[in-house]
N, CA, C and O atoms as a GROMACS GRO file, in nm:
protein
  336
    1MET      N    1  -2.899  -1.994   4.220
    1MET     CA    2  -2.772  -2.132   4.156
    1MET      C    3  -2.799  -2.053   4.019
    1MET      O    4  -2.906  -2.022   3.966
    2LEU      N    5  -2.653  -2.029   3.974
    2LEU     CA    6  -2.665  -1.965   3.857
    2LEU      C    7  -2.665  -2.056   3.728
    2LEU      O    8  -2.628  -2.173   3.737
    3ALA      N    9  -2.698  -2.015   3.636
    3ALA     CA   10  -2.744  -2.100   3.512
    3ALA      C   11  -2.621  -2.082   3.456
    3ALA      O   12  -2.554  -1.979   3.464
    4LYS      N   13  -2.587  -2.208   3.386
    4LYS     CA   14  -2.503  -2.190   3.269
    4LYS      C   15  -2.508  -2.142   3.152
    4LYS      O   16  -2.583  -2.209   3.082
    5ILE      N   17  -2.442  -2.018   3.076
    5ILE     CA   18  -2.479  -1.983   2.981
    5ILE      C   19  -2.378  -2.031   2.863
    5ILE      O   20  -2.256  -2.034   2.884
    6GLU      N   21  -2.434  -2.069   2.738
    6GLU     CA   22  -2.335  -2.104   2.670
    6GLU      C   23  -2.314  -2.036   2.527
    6GLU      O   24  -2.405  -2.041   2.444
    7ARG      N   25  -2.180  -1.966   2.498
    7ARG     CA   26  -2.178  -1.889   2.371
    7ARG      C   27  -2.199  -1.959   2.259
    7ARG      O   28  -2.145  -2.068   2.237
    8THR      N   29  -2.297  -1.889   2.162
    8THR     CA   30  -2.326  -1.934   2.037
    8THR      C   31  -2.335  -1.831   1.918
    8THR      O   32  -2.381  -1.726   1.963
    9SER      N   33  -2.311  -1.821   1.802
    9SER     CA   34  -2.260  -1.758   1.729
    9SER      C   35  -2.385  -1.739   1.633
    9SER      O   36  -2.447  -1.836   1.592
   10MET      N   37  -2.414  -1.624   1.605
   10MET     CA   38  -2.531  -1.622   1.518
   10MET      C   39  -2.485  -1.679   1.396
   10MET      O   40  -2.566  -1.739   1.324
   11CYS      N   41  -2.352  -1.667   1.361
   11CYS     CA   42  -2.329  -1.742   1.219
   11CYS      C   43  -2.260  -1.867   1.231
   11CYS      O   44  -2.141  -1.858   1.262
   12PRO      N   45  -2.309  -1.986   1.212
   12PRO     CA   46  -2.233  -2.083   1.277
   12PRO      C   47  -2.117  -2.111   1.176
   12PRO      O   48  -2.035  -2.194   1.214
   13GLU      N   49  -2.102  -2.066   1.077
   13GLU     CA   50  -2.009  -2.091   0.986
   13GLU      C   51  -1.895  -1.989   1.019
   13GLU      O   52  -1.907  -1.890   1.091
   14PRO      N   53  -1.778  -2.033   0.949
   14PRO     CA   54  -1.629  -1.921   1.009
   14PRO      C   55  -1.681  -1.837   0.887
   14PRO      O   56  -1.742  -1.867   0.785
   15ILE      N   57  -1.630  -1.711   0.941
   15ILE     CA   58  -1.644  -1.590   0.818
   15ILE      C   59  -1.500  -1.584   0.778
   15ILE      O   60  -1.405  -1.582   0.856
   16GLN      N   61  -1.495  -1.582   0.608
   16GLN     CA   62  -1.343  -1.591   0.578
   16GLN      C   63  -1.337  -1.436   0.516
   16GLN      O   64  -1.444  -1.397   0.468
   17PHE      N   65  -1.235  -1.350   0.511
   17PHE     CA   66  -1.235  -1.211   0.461
   17PHE      C   67  -1.119  -1.218   0.401
   17PHE      O   68  -1.015  -1.266   0.445
   18ALA      N   69  -1.153  -1.140   0.244
   18ALA     CA   70  -1.055  -1.135   0.144
   18ALA      C   71  -0.911  -1.064   0.208
   18ALA      O   72  -0.906  -0.976   0.294
   19ALA      N   73  -0.794  -1.133   0.134
   19ALA     CA   74  -0.688  -1.108   0.217
   19ALA      C   75  -0.662  -0.875   0.184
   19ALA      O   76  -0.688  -0.798   0.092
   20ALA      N   77  -0.619  -0.865   0.282
   20ALA     CA   78  -0.606  -0.706   0.274
   20ALA      C   79  -0.503  -0.694   0.204
   20ALA      O   80  -0.408  -0.770   0.217
   21PRO      N   81  -0.506  -0.569   0.096
   21PRO     CA   82  -0.411  -0.549  -0.012
   21PRO      C   83  -0.258  -0.502   0.076
   21PRO      O   84  -0.258  -0.455   0.189
   22ASP      N   85  -0.177  -0.519   0.020
   22ASP     CA   86  -0.046  -0.497   0.093
   22ASP      C   87  -0.014  -0.335   0.076
   22ASP      O   88  -0.008  -0.272  -0.030
   23TYR      N   89   0.002  -0.294   0.186
   23TYR     CA   90   0.040  -0.157   0.159
   23TYR      C   91   0.148  -0.098   0.207
   23TYR      O   92   0.188  -0.135   0.317
   24GLU      N   93   0.226   0.018   0.129
   24GLU     CA   94   0.363   0.054   0.165
   24GLU      C   95   0.332   0.188   0.223
   24GLU      O   96   0.226   0.248   0.207
   25THR      N   97   0.466   0.242   0.313
   25THR     CA   98   0.447   0.361   0.358
   25THR      C   99   0.506   0.475   0.237
   25THR      O  100   0.563   0.421   0.142
   26LYS      N  101   0.498   0.610   0.234
   26LYS     CA  102   0.578   0.709   0.156
   26LYS      C  103   0.726   0.679   0.165
   26LYS      O  104   0.797   0.686   0.065
   27SER      N  105   0.770   0.648   0.272
   27SER     CA  106   0.943   0.621   0.291
   27SER      C  107   0.958   0.482   0.225
   27SER      O  108   1.055   0.481   0.149
   28GLN      N  109   0.883   0.347   0.231
   28GLN     CA  110   0.905   0.238   0.192
   28GLN      C  111   0.909   0.245  -0.003
   28GLN      O  112   0.981   0.174  -0.074
   29VAL      N  113   0.829   0.332  -0.044
   29VAL     CA  114   0.827   0.342  -0.189
   29VAL      C  115   0.938   0.425  -0.229
   29VAL      O  116   0.989   0.395  -0.337
   30ALA      N  117   0.981   0.515  -0.170
   30ALA     CA  118   1.102   0.593  -0.182
   30ALA      C  119   1.216   0.540  -0.192
   30ALA      O  120   1.300   0.568  -0.277
   31ARG      N  121   1.230   0.417  -0.057
   31ARG     CA  122   1.364   0.353  -0.059
   31ARG      C  123   1.391   0.287  -0.160
   31ARG      O  124   1.504   0.266  -0.204
   32ARG      N  125   1.236   0.228  -0.227
   32ARG     CA  126   1.281   0.108  -0.313
   32ARG      C  127   1.320   0.156  -0.451
   32ARG      O  128   1.371   0.082  -0.536
   33LEU      N  129   1.287   0.316  -0.473
   33LEU     CA  130   1.318   0.348  -0.595
   33LEU      C  131   1.454   0.443  -0.599
   33LEU      O  132   1.496   0.499  -0.700
   34ASN      N  133   1.491   0.447  -0.518
   34ASN     CA  134   1.631   0.536  -0.436
   34ASN      C  135   1.591   0.665  -0.495
   34ASN      O  136   1.643   0.725  -0.589
   35VAL      N  137   1.504   0.692  -0.432
   35VAL     CA  138   1.448   0.868  -0.444
   35VAL      C  139   1.392   0.926  -0.314
   35VAL      O  140   1.357   0.861  -0.215
   36SER      N  141   1.388   1.056  -0.330
   36SER     CA  142   1.357   1.115  -0.167
   36SER      C  143   1.186   1.117  -0.170
   36SER      O  144   1.118   1.147  -0.268
   37ARG      N  145   1.147   1.086  -0.066
   37ARG     CA  146   0.997   1.104  -0.027
   37ARG      C  147   0.939   1.249  -0.117
   37ARG      O  148   0.817   1.257  -0.127
   38ARG      N  149   1.013   1.348  -0.174
   38ARG     CA  150   0.927   1.479  -0.190
   38ARG      C  151   0.911   1.382  -0.333
   38ARG      O  152   0.795   1.368  -0.373
   39THR      N  153   1.005   1.326  -0.400
   39THR     CA  154   0.977   1.253  -0.509
   39THR      C  155   0.868   1.209  -0.527
   39THR      O  156   0.792   1.220  -0.624
   40ILE      N  157   0.858   1.161  -0.439
   40ILE     CA  158   0.703   1.060  -0.419
   40ILE      C  159   0.587   1.163  -0.403
   40ILE      O  160   0.480   1.144  -0.461
   41GLU      N  161   0.604   1.256  -0.336
   41GLU     CA  162   0.486   1.333  -0.307
   41GLU      C  163   0.459   1.412  -0.420
   41GLU      O  164   0.344   1.455  -0.417
   42ASN      N  165   0.518   1.445  -0.512
   42ASN     CA  166   0.491   1.538  -0.633
   42ASN      C  167   0.382   1.420  -0.711
   42ASN      O  168   0.271   1.445  -0.664
   43PRO      N  169   0.372   1.328  -0.790
   43PRO     CA  170   0.299   1.265  -0.807
   43PRO      C  171   0.168   1.229  -0.727
   43PRO      O  172   0.054   1.223  -0.773
   44MET      N  173   0.214   1.204  -0.581
   44MET     CA  174   0.074   1.201  -0.506
   44MET      C  175  -0.007   1.314  -0.495
   44MET      O  176  -0.130   1.301  -0.502
   45ARG      N  177   0.050   1.430  -0.476
   45ARG     CA  178   0.008   1.558  -0.516
   45ARG      C  179  -0.074   1.565  -0.610
   45ARG      O  180  -0.183   1.614  -0.582
   46GLN      N  181  -0.050   1.521  -0.746
   46GLN     CA  182  -0.115   1.557  -0.843
   46GLN      C  183  -0.213   1.437  -0.871
   46GLN      O  184  -0.283   1.443  -0.972
   47ARG      N  185  -0.223   1.333  -0.790
   47ARG     CA  186  -0.321   1.256  -0.796
   47ARG      C  187  -0.313   1.172  -0.879
   47ARG      O  188  -0.414   1.104  -0.904
   48ARG      N  189  -0.181   1.148  -0.954
   48ARG     CA  190  -0.184   1.024  -1.039
   48ARG      C  191  -0.104   0.895  -0.986
   48ARG      O  192  -0.105   0.784  -1.038
   49LEU      N  193  -0.031   0.934  -0.868
   49LEU     CA  194   0.008   0.780  -0.793
   49LEU      C  195  -0.100   0.741  -0.671
   49LEU      O  196  -0.112   0.813  -0.571
   50PRO      N  197  -0.168   0.631  -0.690
   50PRO     CA  198  -0.240   0.587  -0.638
   50PRO      C  199  -0.229   0.556  -0.476
   50PRO      O  200  -0.123   0.504  -0.442
   51PHE      N  201  -0.335   0.586  -0.364
   51PHE     CA  202  -0.266   0.619  -0.217
   51PHE      C  203  -0.391   0.602  -0.150
   51PHE      O  204  -0.493   0.604  -0.219
   52ILE      N  205  -0.401   0.584  -0.014
   52ILE     CA  206  -0.492   0.607   0.096
   52ILE      C  207  -0.457   0.711   0.167
   52ILE      O  208  -0.337   0.739   0.165
   53LYS      N  209  -0.525   0.773   0.225
   53LYS     CA  210  -0.513   0.850   0.366
   53LYS      C  211  -0.552   0.770   0.473
   53LYS      O  212  -0.672   0.781   0.492
   54LEU      N  213  -0.493   0.686   0.557
   54LEU     CA  214  -0.522   0.601   0.662
   54LEU      C  215  -0.522   0.687   0.823
   54LEU      O  216  -0.573   0.637   0.924
   55THR      N  217  -0.460   0.810   0.822
   55THR     CA  218  -0.476   0.911   0.932
   55THR      C  219  -0.467   1.062   0.855
   55THR      O  220  -0.445   1.086   0.737
   56ALA      N  221  -0.483   1.124   0.931
   56ALA     CA  222  -0.470   1.259   0.861
   56ALA      C  223  -0.322   1.309   0.817
   56ALA      O  224  -0.302   1.415   0.758
   57LYS      N  225  -0.212   1.208   0.860
   57LYS     CA  226  -0.049   1.232   0.834
   57LYS      C  227  -0.017   1.104   0.795
   57LYS      O  228   0.102   1.096   0.762
   58ILE      N  229  -0.078   1.003   0.785
   58ILE     CA  230  -0.017   0.892   0.721
   58ILE      C  231  -0.096   0.818   0.582
   58ILE      O  232  -0.217   0.802   0.569
   59VAL      N  233  -0.003   0.784   0.501
   59VAL     CA  234  -0.088   0.746   0.364
   59VAL      C  235  -0.032   0.614   0.342
   59VAL      O  236   0.087   0.597   0.369
   60GLY      N  237  -0.079   0.545   0.309
   60GLY     CA  238  -0.072   0.388   0.251
   60GLY      C  239  -0.077   0.390   0.100
   60GLY      O  240  -0.173   0.446   0.047
   61PHE      N  241   0.006   0.341   0.033
   61PHE     CA  242   0.033   0.296  -0.108
   61PHE      C  243   0.007   0.168  -0.153
   61PHE      O  244   0.106   0.097  -0.146
   62PRO      N  245  -0.118   0.100  -0.208
   62PRO     CA  246  -0.145  -0.028  -0.270
   62PRO      C  247  -0.014  -0.066  -0.342
   62PRO      O  248   0.028  -0.001  -0.438
   63ARG      N  249   0.049  -0.174  -0.292
   63ARG     CA  250   0.166  -0.240  -0.354
   63ARG      C  251   0.167  -0.272  -0.532
   63ARG      O  252   0.254  -0.256  -0.617
   64ALA      N  253   0.058  -0.312  -0.538
   64ALA     CA  254   0.024  -0.347  -0.687
   64ALA      C  255  -0.007  -0.250  -0.776
   64ALA      O  256   0.020  -0.249  -0.897
   65GLU      N  257  -0.077  -0.154  -0.699
   65GLU     CA  258  -0.124  -0.066  -0.819
   65GLU      C  259  -0.009   0.055  -0.805
   65GLU      O  260  -0.007   0.121  -0.909
   66ALA      N  261   0.100   0.106  -0.692
   66ALA     CA  262   0.193   0.178  -0.703
   66ALA      C  263   0.273   0.100  -0.839
   66ALA      O  264   0.296   0.162  -0.943
   67ASP      N  265   0.305  -0.017  -0.821
   67ASP     CA  266   0.400  -0.100  -0.874
   67ASP      C  267   0.337  -0.054  -1.034
   67ASP      O  268   0.411  -0.007  -1.121
   68ALA      N  269   0.234  -0.071  -1.048
   68ALA     CA  270   0.214  -0.062  -1.194
   68ALA      C  271   0.203   0.081  -1.249
   68ALA      O  272   0.190   0.107  -1.368
   69TYR      N  273   0.211   0.182  -1.136
   69TYR     CA  274   0.199   0.298  -1.200
   69TYR      C  275   0.368   0.346  -1.214
   69TYR      O  276   0.406   0.415  -1.310
   70LEU      N  277   0.446   0.306  -1.122
   70LEU     CA  278   0.624   0.322  -1.131
   70LEU      C  279   0.656   0.256  -1.219
   70LEU      O  280   0.733   0.323  -1.286
   71ALA      N  281   0.640   0.144  -1.268
   71ALA     CA  282   0.655   0.102  -1.367
   71ALA      C  283   0.626   0.170  -1.536
   71ALA      O  284   0.691   0.165  -1.640
   72GLN      N  285   0.509   0.225  -1.503
   72GLN     CA  286   0.479   0.268  -1.611
   72GLN      C  287   0.554   0.431  -1.627
   72GLN      O  288   0.576   0.476  -1.740
   73HIS      N  289   0.582   0.496  -1.525
   73HIS     CA  290   0.644   0.635  -1.531
   73HIS      C  291   0.760   0.641  -1.504
   73HIS      O  292   0.814   0.746  -1.536
   74PHE      N  293   0.836   0.548  -1.442
   74PHE     CA  294   0.968   0.537  -1.373
   74PHE      C  295   1.049   0.445  -1.465
   74PHE      O  296   1.000   0.338  -1.502
   75ARG      N  297   1.206   0.494  -1.513
   75ARG     CA  298   1.274   0.373  -1.582
   75ARG      C  299   1.402   0.391  -1.457
   75ARG      O  300   1.450   0.487  -1.396
   76ILE      N  301   1.420   0.271  -1.459
   76ILE     CA  302   1.578   0.262  -1.377
   76ILE      C  303   1.659   0.215  -1.451
   76ILE      O  304   1.637   0.114  -1.517
   77ASN      N  305   1.787   0.292  -1.453
   77ASN     CA  306   1.907   0.231  -1.557
   77ASN      C  307   1.998   0.151  -1.470
   77ASN      O  308   2.002   0.182  -1.351
   78ALA      N  309   2.082   0.041  -1.515
   78ALA     CA  310   2.181   0.014  -1.428
   78ALA      C  311   2.306   0.120  -1.435
   78ALA      O  312   2.322   0.188  -1.536
   79ARG      N  313   2.378   0.128  -1.344
   79ARG     CA  314   2.472   0.239  -1.331
   79ARG      C  315   2.578   0.190  -1.449
   79ARG      O  316   2.607   0.070  -1.460
   80GLY      N  317   2.636   0.295  -1.539
   80GLY     CA  318   2.739   0.256  -1.601
   80GLY      C  319   2.661   0.226  -1.743
   80GLY      O  320   2.731   0.183  -1.835
   81GLN      N  321   2.542   0.244  -1.764
   81GLN     CA  322   2.486   0.165  -1.891
   81GLN      C  323   2.393   0.311  -1.950
   81GLN      O  324   2.302   0.374  -1.897
   82GLU      N  325   2.439   0.321  -2.038
   82GLU     CA  326   2.374   0.446  -2.132
   82GLU      C  327   2.226   0.388  -2.163
   82GLU      O  328   2.192   0.273  -2.191
   83SER      N  329   2.145   0.509  -2.148
   83SER     CA  330   2.010   0.496  -2.224
   83SER      C  331   1.987   0.515  -2.360
   83SER      O  332   2.058   0.605  -2.405
   84GLY      N  333   1.915   0.464  -2.441
   84GLY     CA  334   1.921   0.441  -2.603
   84GLY      C  335   1.807   0.433  -2.658
   84GLY      O  336   1.798   0.416  -2.780
   0.00000   0.00000   0.00000
């Protein structure tokens, strides 16, 4: 006769994990700024724009940290407006 085995968890309470940060790809950041991917690669290579390497060829930019850097270093003017 087979015995019925009940699965029990070692931790009876559910585990809650902190929400993962929202990451963007290099293309998404470039598209949002209306610049080329190369424009994003330059500060990335200089280690000024925060990023993490997900794989050997794929990087992710934490959205909040990238927004803070971009707000500090890039200025977007409306078309037809002169900066002054």
